[in-house]
N, C-alpha and C positions, 0 to 999 in steps of 0.2 A: 503494499500499500504506499509506504515512503517513497518508492521509486516512481509510481504514478504521479504523486504530488510534485516532485521535482520535475518531471517531464512537463506536466501541465504548467507549472511556473515558468520553466525555461520557454515554453511556447509562448506564454504571455509576454514575457520579457522581450522575446525576439519580435513579437508582434508591435510592441511599443516602440522599439529601436527602429524598426521598419517604417512605422507611422512617423516618428521623429524626423527620420531621414528624408521621408516623402515631403512633409511639411517644409523642411529646409530647402529642399530643390524647389517647391512652389514659391516660397518667400524670395529666393534668389532670381528665379525666373520673373516674377512680379517686379522685383527691384530693376532688374535689367530693362524689362519693358517699359517701366515707368521713366527711367532715365532717357531712354530713347525718344519716348513719346512726349514728355513734357519738358519745359525748361527746369533748371536746377531749382529755382524758387516755387514752382508749381507742382512738384512731385507729391502725390497724394499721400504717399507712405511717410514721407518726411514732414508733410503738413500735420498729418495725424500725430506723429511723434512730437512735434513742436507743441502741438495743443495740449497734449497730456502734460508735457513738461511745464508749460505755462499755467495749466490748472493747479498743479502742484505747488508751483511758485506763488500763486495767488493765495492759496490756503495758508502758506507760510507768511505772506505780506499781511494778509488779514490779522493773524496773531500778532505780528509786530506793530501794526497799527493800533491794536488794542492796547498793547504795552505802552507805546508812545503816548496815546491819549490818556491813559491812566497816570502816567508820570507827568504829563502837562497839567493835569487837573490837581495832582499832588503838589506840583510847583506853585500853582496859583493858590491853592488853599494855605500852604505855609507862607507864601508871600503876604497874603491877606491877614493871617494871624499876625505875623511879625509887625506889619504896618499898622494894625490896631493897637498892639501892644505899645508899639513906639509912639503912636499919636497920644495914647493915654498917658504915657510916661512923660512926654513933652508938656502936656496940658497940666499934670500934677506939679511938674517943675515950674511952669509959668505961674501956676496958681501959688505955690509956696514963696516965690520971690516977687509976687505982685505984678508980674507981667500980664496984659489981657490976652486971651486966647487968639490963636492965629485963625483966620477965616478958614472955614472948611472948604472954600473954593480953591485956596492954595495948598491944602495939605496933600501929601503924597498918597494917602489912601483913597482920597476922592479922584485924583488923577488916575491912580492904578484901576479904580472900578470904571472909570470912564473909557480907558483903554481897552478893558475887557468887554465893555458894552459895545463899543465901536467894533471890535473884533468880532463879537457875536452878531451884530447886524451885518457885518461884511459877509460872514459865513452864510447867514441866512439869505442874503441877496443873491449869492452865487448859486445857492441850491433851489432857489425859488420858494422857500418855505416862509410862512408868514410867522412874525414873533407871537409866541404864546406864552402862557405862564407855565414855563418849563424850566427844570433845574439844568445844571450844567451837564449832567450826565446824558440829558436828551440832546443837548448840543454836541456832545462828543459822538454820540450815535449818528447825527446829522453830518458831522464833519467826516466820520469814517464812511458813511455811505457815499458822500460827495467825492472822496478819494478814490473809493473802489470803483464807483461808476464812471469817473473820469478817465480811468486808464484801461 
């Protein structure tokens, strides 16, 4: 019985080897025919290969965009926290020495918020989305979709 099993297995292995060899021949013939029939940049086999590679790279780029947007948001949040703390500290120091508070129009935090708001409006105008009551996470999604769709 053990002998029959090995013969059956050997036959199956030979069949798979022959099928693999036949597929290699078909692949080579198609590649040769496509190279003769199409210019280099229009070879369907190469185009399919390039499309698959681009799809893989888009997946990687999407992940990197998410990381970049998360880092951007983290930077904005940290900058905002530092500016608020610094503004409060300056106001306490001004109060302790009797200097009147600086106008909010001149303070760095207000300028920072204005820059972020202008940036947000610019992103929305490029993507065609109307301003809504949304948080910065939604803006990140909007920016990400604009990046991915424009490429």
